[in-house]
C-alpha positions as CSV (number, residue, x, y, z in Angstrom):
1,M,0.9,2.2,-30.9
2,K,0.2,-1.4,-29.8
3,I,3.0,-1.3,-27.3
4,E,1.8,1.9,-25.9
5,L,-1.7,0.5,-25.6
6,K,-0.3,-2.6,-23.8
7,Y,1.5,-0.3,-21.4
8,E,-1.6,1.7,-20.7
9,E,-3.7,-1.4,-20.1
10,L,-1.0,-2.7,-17.7
11,A,-0.8,0.6,-15.8
12,D,-4.6,0.6,-15.5
13,Q,-4.6,-2.9,-14.1
14,L,-1.8,-2.0,-11.6
15,R,-3.8,1.0,-10.4
16,C,-7.1,-1.0,-10.1
17,P,-7.0,-4.7,-10.9
18,H,-10.3,-5.8,-12.5
19,G,-11.8,-8.7,-14.3
20,E,-10.0,-12.0,-15.1
21,K,-6.9,-10.0,-16.0
22,G,-7.1,-8.4,-12.6
23,L,-6.8,-11.7,-10.8
24,E,-3.6,-12.4,-12.7
25,T,-2.4,-8.8,-11.9
26,G,-3.1,-9.2,-8.2
27,E,-1.1,-12.5,-8.1
28,N,1.8,-11.0,-10.0
29,M,1.9,-7.9,-7.7
30,F,2.0,-10.2,-4.7
31,K,4.9,-12.2,-6.1
32,S,6.9,-9.3,-7.3
33,N,6.4,-7.2,-4.2
34,K,6.6,-9.9,-1.6
35,S,9.9,-8.8,0.0
36,M,8.7,-5.2,-0.1
37,I,5.4,-6.2,1.7
38,Y,7.2,-8.4,4.3
39,N,9.8,-5.8,5.0
40,T,7.0,-3.3,5.6
41,I,5.2,-5.6,7.9
42,D,8.5,-6.3,9.8
43,S,8.8,-2.5,10.4
44,L,5.4,-2.2,12.0
45,N,6.4,-3.3,15.5
46,L,2.9,-4.5,16.2
47,K,1.5,-4.7,19.7
48,S,-1.3,-7.0,21.0
49,G,-4.7,-5.4,20.5
50,S,-3.6,-3.0,17.8
51,Y,-6.0,-1.7,15.2
52,I,-4.5,-1.8,11.7
53,L,-5.5,0.0,8.6
54,E,-4.1,-1.0,5.2
55,I,-4.8,1.1,2.1
56,G,-4.5,-0.9,-1.1
57,F,-4.1,-4.5,0.1
58,G,-4.0,-6.3,-3.2
59,N,-5.2,-9.9,-3.1
60,G,-4.6,-10.2,0.7
61,K,-2.2,-13.2,0.6
62,H,0.2,-11.4,2.9
63,L,-2.1,-11.4,5.9
64,D,-0.9,-14.8,7.1
65,Y,2.5,-13.3,7.5
66,L,1.0,-10.2,9.3
67,F,-0.9,-12.3,11.8
68,K,2.1,-14.5,12.5
69,K,3.9,-11.3,13.6
70,E,1.1,-10.6,16.0
71,N,-2.1,-12.6,16.2
72,N,-4.2,-10.4,18.5
73,I,-4.8,-7.5,16.1
74,Y,-7.8,-6.0,14.3
75,Y,-7.2,-5.6,10.6
76,Y,-9.2,-3.3,8.3
77,G,-8.3,-3.1,4.6
78,V,-9.6,-0.6,2.0
79,D,-9.0,-0.8,-1.7
80,I,-10.5,0.7,-4.9
81,S,-10.7,-2.7,-6.6
82,Q,-13.8,-4.9,-6.0
83,T,-11.8,-7.7,-7.7
84,M,-9.1,-7.5,-5.0
85,V,-11.7,-7.2,-2.2
86,N,-13.3,-10.4,-3.4
87,E,-9.9,-12.2,-3.7
88,A,-8.8,-11.0,-0.2
89,I,-12.0,-12.3,1.3
90,T,-11.5,-15.7,-0.5
91,Y,-7.9,-16.0,0.7
92,N,-8.8,-15.0,4.2
93,S,-12.2,-16.7,4.5
94,L,-11.7,-18.1,8.0
95,K,-10.3,-14.8,9.4
96,H,-13.2,-13.0,7.7
97,T,-15.9,-15.2,9.1
98,Q,-14.3,-14.9,12.5
99,N,-14.4,-11.1,12.2
100,R,-10.6,-11.0,12.4
101,V,-10.3,-9.0,9.2
102,S,-12.5,-6.5,7.3
103,F,-12.2,-5.5,3.6
104,S,-14.1,-2.7,2.0
105,I,-14.2,-0.8,-1.3
106,I,-13.4,2.9,-1.5
107,D,-13.1,5.5,-4.3
108,G,-9.5,6.2,-3.4
109,Q,-9.9,10.0,-3.0
110,S,-12.6,10.9,-0.5
111,Q,-12.7,10.4,3.3
112,Y,-12.6,6.9,4.8
113,D,-15.6,5.7,6.7
114,F,-13.8,5.5,10.0
115,Q,-14.0,7.6,13.1
116,D,-11.2,9.9,14.3
117,N,-8.3,8.5,16.2
118,Y,-9.3,4.9,15.5
119,F,-6.1,3.0,14.3
120,N,-2.8,2.4,15.9
121,V,-1.0,1.8,12.6
122,C,-1.7,2.5,8.9
123,L,0.3,0.9,6.1
124,S,0.2,1.5,2.4
125,L,2.4,0.1,-0.3
126,N,2.7,1.4,-3.9
127,T,-0.4,3.5,-3.7
128,I,0.9,7.1,-3.5
129,Y,1.5,7.1,-7.2
130,F,-2.2,7.1,-7.9
131,I,-3.4,9.7,-5.4
132,E,-4.7,12.9,-7.0
133,N,-4.4,15.0,-3.9
134,P,-1.6,13.6,-1.8
135,I,-1.8,16.2,1.0
136,D,-5.5,15.4,1.5
137,F,-4.6,11.7,1.5
138,F,-2.0,12.2,4.3
139,K,-4.5,14.4,6.3
140,E,-7.2,11.8,6.1
141,I,-4.8,9.1,7.4
142,H,-3.7,11.5,10.1
143,R,-7.3,12.0,11.1
144,V,-8.0,8.2,11.6
145,I,-4.8,7.4,13.4
146,K,-4.6,7.6,17.1
147,P,-2.3,10.0,18.8
148,D,1.2,8.5,18.9
149,G,0.1,6.2,16.0
150,N,2.2,5.5,13.0
151,L,1.9,5.6,9.2
152,F,4.2,3.4,7.1
153,L,4.3,4.3,3.4
154,T,6.3,2.2,1.0
155,F,7.2,3.5,-2.5
156,I,9.6,3.0,-5.3
157,D,12.5,5.3,-6.0
158,K,11.5,8.0,-8.4
159,E,14.5,7.9,-10.7
160,F,14.3,4.1,-11.1
161,A,10.5,4.1,-11.7
162,E,10.6,6.8,-14.4
163,K,12.9,4.7,-16.5
164,I,10.3,1.9,-16.8
165,P,8.1,2.3,-19.9
166,F,4.8,1.0,-18.6
167,L,5.0,3.3,-15.6
168,K,5.2,6.5,-17.7
169,K,1.4,7.0,-17.8
170,G,-1.0,7.2,-14.9
171,F,1.7,7.2,-12.2
172,T,3.2,10.1,-10.3
173,F,6.4,9.3,-8.4
174,Y,8.0,11.2,-5.6
175,K,11.4,11.8,-4.0
176,K,11.8,11.3,-0.2
177,D,11.9,15.1,0.5
178,T,8.5,15.5,-1.2
179,I,6.9,12.7,0.9
180,D,8.5,14.3,4.0
181,S,6.8,17.6,3.0
182,F,3.4,16.0,2.5
183,G,3.7,14.3,5.9
184,K,4.6,17.5,7.7
185,K,1.9,19.5,6.1
186,A,-0.6,16.9,7.3
187,G,0.6,17.1,10.9
188,F,3.0,14.2,11.1
189,Y,6.4,14.3,12.7
190,D,9.4,12.0,13.4
191,I,9.5,11.2,9.7
192,K,12.1,8.6,8.8
193,F,13.1,6.7,5.7
194,K,14.8,3.3,5.3
195,D,16.4,2.4,2.0
196,Y,15.9,-1.1,0.5
197,N,16.8,-2.9,-2.7
198,D,15.2,-6.0,-4.1
199,E,15.7,-8.1,-7.3
200,V,12.7,-8.2,-9.7
201,I,12.1,-9.4,-13.2
202,S,11.5,-6.7,-15.8
203,E,9.0,-6.9,-18.6
204,D,11.7,-8.2,-21.0
205,G,12.6,-11.0,-18.5
206,Q,15.8,-9.4,-17.2
207,K,16.7,-9.3,-13.5
208,V,17.0,-5.8,-12.2
209,I,17.6,-4.2,-8.8
210,R,14.7,-2.1,-7.7
211,P,15.4,0.5,-5.0
212,Y,12.5,1.5,-2.7
213,F,11.8,3.2,0.6
214,I,9.8,2.5,3.7
215,C,8.8,5.8,5.3
216,S,7.5,5.9,8.9
217,M,5.9,8.9,10.5
218,R,4.1,9.6,13.7
219,K,1.0,11.5,14.9
220,Q,1.7,13.6,17.9
221,I,0.2,12.8,21.3
């Protein structure tokens, strides 16, 4: 019972980091997902003047890497965690005061407060597991992306994830063909997947190989 409760608390923090424990969770997520985050950023092929939307940005420590790839961009981050919003503003205080970045809180399910056809690129890592209505999620991203804009969605392999005890409650994992179906139903095309593996430390301290995918899809002109 105590182990199950621990797993439930960890899953809840991973979904929405909060309080003092949330600060630790945000840091652990950044460290354990760093290669995943950087590989996603490397896939974006950013252009000068691009408007970027990130859904679920964690503590925002990766933005230095993002801005090194292309400095002249406009970044907007949305997250369900006020703790992560506060942390991201702290870590990016100079960019924030210079209006280079914007962080805002959302409920994670309803529409975003952005106009149609606003962003060139949207990226989201390890968020799809918590979305109650995935097709609505894809449709809303499709709405705010400009024609010929791109969505990059990064997620863990379903078979691997479902073997991890603390990921058994509060998470829904998907195979590539299901993500492909969601994207097509929302109006995206040119849907591609790249397979990756990284080495992470499990809860019992063992090194394991974690397979994950970066999916890219495009909005038609």
